[in-house]
C-alpha positions as CSV (number, residue, x, y, z in Angstrom):
1,X,0.0,0.0,0.0
2,X,1.5,3.4,-0.9
3,X,1.8,6.2,1.6
4,X,-0.8,8.1,-0.4
5,X,-3.6,5.7,0.4
6,X,-2.7,5.1,4.1
7,X,-5.0,7.7,5.6
8,X,-6.2,7.4,9.1
9,X,-9.0,9.6,10.4
10,X,-9.1,11.2,13.8
11,X,-10.2,8.5,16.2
12,X,-13.3,10.5,17.1
13,X,-14.5,10.8,13.5
14,X,-17.3,8.3,12.7
15,X,-19.5,7.6,9.8
16,X,-22.3,9.8,10.9
17,X,-19.9,12.8,11.0
18,X,-18.7,12.1,7.5
19,X,-22.3,11.6,6.2
20,X,-23.6,14.8,7.9
21,X,-20.7,16.9,6.6
22,X,-21.2,15.4,3.1
23,X,-24.9,16.3,3.0
24,X,-24.3,19.8,4.4
25,X,-21.6,20.3,1.7
26,X,-24.0,19.2,-1.1
27,X,-26.7,21.6,0.2
28,X,-24.3,24.5,0.4
29,X,-23.1,23.8,-3.1
30,X,-26.3,25.4,-4.3
31,X,-25.8,28.6,-2.2
32,X,-25.8,29.5,1.4
33,X,-29.3,30.9,1.9
34,X,-32.1,28.5,2.8
35,X,-31.7,25.8,0.2
36,X,-33.7,22.6,0.5
37,X,-32.3,19.5,-1.1
38,X,-34.3,16.3,-1.6
39,X,-32.4,13.0,-1.7
40,X,-33.3,9.5,-2.6
41,X,-34.3,7.3,0.4
42,X,-35.5,4.1,-1.1
43,X,-33.7,1.3,0.7
44,X,-32.4,-0.5,-2.4
45,X,-31.0,2.7,-3.9
46,X,-29.6,4.1,-0.7
47,X,-27.9,1.0,0.5
48,X,-26.6,0.1,-2.9
49,X,-25.1,3.6,-3.3
50,X,-23.3,3.3,0.0
51,X,-21.9,-0.1,-0.8
52,X,-20.5,1.3,-4.0
53,X,-19.1,4.3,-2.0
54,X,-17.5,2.0,0.5
55,X,-15.8,0.0,-2.3
56,X,-14.7,3.2,-4.1
57,X,-13.7,5.5,-1.2
58,X,-13.3,3.2,1.9
59,X,-9.5,2.9,1.8
60,X,-9.0,6.7,2.2
61,X,-12.3,7.3,4.1
62,X,-12.2,4.4,6.6
63,X,-15.3,5.8,8.3
64,X,-17.3,4.2,5.4
65,X,-16.0,0.8,6.6
66,X,-18.2,1.1,9.7
67,X,-21.0,-0.1,7.4
68,X,-21.4,-3.8,7.2
69,X,-23.5,-5.1,4.3
70,X,-25.6,-8.2,4.0
71,X,-26.1,-9.2,0.4
72,X,-28.5,-12.1,1.1
73,X,-31.7,-10.3,0.0
74,X,-32.8,-8.5,-3.1
75,X,-30.4,-5.6,-2.5
76,X,-27.5,-4.9,-0.2
77,X,-28.5,-3.9,3.3
78,X,-26.6,-2.2,6.1
79,X,-28.1,-2.1,9.6
80,X,-25.5,0.6,10.5
81,X,-26.6,2.8,7.6
82,X,-30.3,2.4,8.7
83,X,-29.3,3.3,12.3
84,X,-27.4,6.3,11.1
85,X,-30.3,7.6,9.1
86,X,-32.6,7.1,12.1
87,X,-30.1,9.2,14.2
88,X,-30.1,11.9,11.6
89,X,-33.9,11.9,11.5
90,X,-34.3,11.9,15.3
91,X,-31.9,14.8,15.5
92,X,-33.9,16.6,12.9
93,X,-31.0,17.0,10.6
94,X,-32.9,15.2,7.9
95,X,-36.7,15.5,7.3
96,X,-38.8,12.7,6.0
97,X,-42.3,13.4,4.9
98,X,-45.0,10.8,4.5
99,X,-46.4,12.6,1.4
100,X,-43.2,12.0,-0.6
101,X,-42.1,8.4,-0.4
102,X,-38.5,7.3,-0.6
103,X,-37.0,10.7,-0.1
104,X,-35.5,12.8,2.7
105,X,-34.7,16.6,2.8
106,X,-31.8,18.5,4.2
107,X,-32.2,22.3,4.6
108,X,-29.2,24.7,4.8
109,X,-28.9,26.4,8.1
110,X,-27.9,29.8,9.2
111,X,-24.1,30.0,9.4
112,X,-23.9,26.8,7.4
113,X,-20.8,27.8,5.5
114,X,-18.8,28.6,8.6
115,X,-20.0,25.4,10.2
116,X,-18.9,23.3,7.3
117,X,-15.5,25.0,7.1
118,X,-15.0,24.4,10.8
119,X,-16.1,20.7,10.7
120,X,-14.0,20.1,7.5
121,X,-10.9,21.6,9.2
122,X,-11.5,19.5,12.4
123,X,-12.0,16.2,10.5
124,X,-9.4,16.5,7.8
125,X,-6.9,18.8,9.5
126,X,-4.0,19.1,6.9
127,X,-4.7,15.8,5.2
128,X,-5.1,17.0,1.6
129,X,-5.5,13.5,0.2
130,X,-8.4,12.6,2.5
131,X,-10.0,16.1,1.8
132,X,-9.7,15.5,-2.0
133,X,-11.2,12.0,-1.7
134,X,-14.0,13.4,0.5
135,X,-14.8,15.9,-2.3
136,X,-15.0,13.0,-4.7
137,X,-17.3,11.2,-2.2
138,X,-19.6,14.3,-2.0
139,X,-19.8,14.5,-5.8
140,X,-20.6,10.8,-5.9
141,X,-23.4,11.1,-3.4
142,X,-24.7,14.2,-5.2
143,X,-24.8,12.4,-8.5
144,X,-26.4,9.2,-7.2
145,X,-28.8,10.4,-4.5
146,X,-29.8,14.1,-5.1
147,X,-33.3,14.5,-6.6
148,X,-33.6,18.3,-6.5
149,X,-32.5,21.5,-4.8
150,X,-34.9,24.3,-4.2
151,X,-34.9,27.7,-2.5
152,X,-36.6,27.2,0.9
153,X,-39.7,29.3,1.1
154,X,-41.4,28.1,4.3
155,X,-41.1,30.3,7.3
156,X,-40.3,28.6,10.5
157,X,-41.3,30.0,13.9
158,X,-38.5,31.1,16.1
């Protein structure tokens, strides 16, 4: 294994951190003011995409290797991915609406750019290789899972 592919994350960085940062980065790629992105949530698509991501990026982003996949059913399934999505839903980071099956939404937050820059710096420190591969991972998720990005028009009570 070359030195270039031997990347080790901060021991505190876990898959949920990488996924959250990736989703925030995708949303902010459309602007920094109240953007709502809708992502694919059907189990066969979601789990299949993360299995592909693990194979493609897992060596440099070992957080992806926290996902264990069963391939016995009709599509790959990761209990860890399902649990991570449940955590994100319970924390209200993602929104799932009953009226739109198989999708979830992420809305940009106030100070989102500063937050993403801070988290990126904390997770990747000066590791340019991991940061570049993370950018490729973000582009991969955007291509495979993003359905639409819209300007958020709902007004939320303070």
